[in-house]
N, C-alpha and C positions, 0 to 999 in steps of 0.2 A: 556465412551466416548472415540471415538478416535482423539487423535491430530497427527501432523504430523509434521516431523522435516524439517528444513531447509536443501535445499541443496545446502550444503556450498562444496560439492566436484563439484560442475557445475564449467566446464573450462568457463569464459567467454572469449566472442568473444572481438574485438578491440571495436567493436561498443558497446558490454553489458556494459563494461568496463567503457566506457565514459560517456554513458547515465547514470549509478550506480554514478558514480562520481558528476556529474554535480546534480543528484539529493540529494546526500549525503552531499553537500556543500551547496546547498538552507535550506532559513527558511521559506520558503512557498513550499506550492503546486506546480507542473509546469505541464503544459499542453504538448503535443507533441509537438507544435510547439513552446513552449517556450522553451524546450529542445533542439530542433532544432537551433533555433536562436543562444544559446550559443556555440554550436557545430559547426557551420558552419569555424570557423577558422580551427579543428580539421579534413575539410573534409568532415565532413555530410552535404550533399547536397539536399538530399531526404526526404519526410515525412517517406517513406516506411522505411528507414532505420532505423528510430525511431521506429517507431511502432512494426518492428520485436524483436529490442532487447528489448523492452517495454514487449512486448508479452512473450518472454524467463525468462525476471526476475519476473513477475507477476507468472507465472506455477512453477519456483522454489520458491516463496514465498520471493523473497529480496525485492519486492515493493508489493505497494496497490494501487488501483484506488481508488479514492473518485468520486462516481457515479454523487453528485451532482454540481460540480468542473469540472467533466472531466479534471480530471489532477491528480496526482502520485505524492505519498514521499516514503521514504525507509521506511521499516517495522523495529518497535522498537528491533524486535527479530532477526533479520537478521544477526547479529553478533554471532558468538560465538556457531551457530548451536544448540540456544534455540528452545525447543518446541513452536509449535506456535498454540493456541486456535483456532476451527473453525469459532467461533463467533469475529468477531473483530470487535470494537467499536473508533469512532472517535468524539472528540469535536473538530468542528468546529468555532474559532470566526467571527462573520458578521464583526467586525469591523479593525482588522489587520489581518485576515487570517491566525491567527498561527491556527496549527492542531496538538492536543495530543489525540496518541494513546493508548488506554485502554483496560482493559479486564479485568471484573467480575465474578468469577466462578458462583455466585447466577443465575445472569442472563445466562448465557451459560446455565446451567442445569437447567432453568424455561423452558427456550425453546426450549432446546432439548427434556424434557419432554410432551410440549405440541408438538411438532412432531410427537414426538413416539405414544403418544395416537390417534393422527389423520391420523396413518397410512406413515406420512411424512417423507422422508430420505433425513436428513440436510447434505447438501455437503459443503456447505458453507454460510456466512451471513457477510454482514458488515451493520453495525447500524454508522448513521451520524446524531449527534445532533447537533444543530447549535444555536449559542447565543453568549452572549459576554464572553470574558476569563475573569480573574482577574486583570489584567493590565487595560482592555478596561471600564469595568463599575464600 
């Protein structure tokens, strides 16, 4: 199984650092416009500035995009150059919005075996599980 290390040697631009900092300080996933609203006082005025920073942070494996929420969260592996699995899973609470990133090697292995048996080459995969967290149910 191939795993990728994070690009910790990525030299962040000012905008990338600002966007990453906002995501790190948030306890909720944020949309690009939510990030922009929080950074207007820091000189970011255009959505394109945020989208460019998000794109580079995604490429470097520092953040994830939650497709169902069209929002972004910091990768739990983005510190200390940890190995990042190809299949990432998220528990998303529908009540409070809390997001928990987790990995399960059995699930990753099963999906990889299935893809291999059908001749499909997995580049990446994100699983989103929606429900209620322990604090909300």
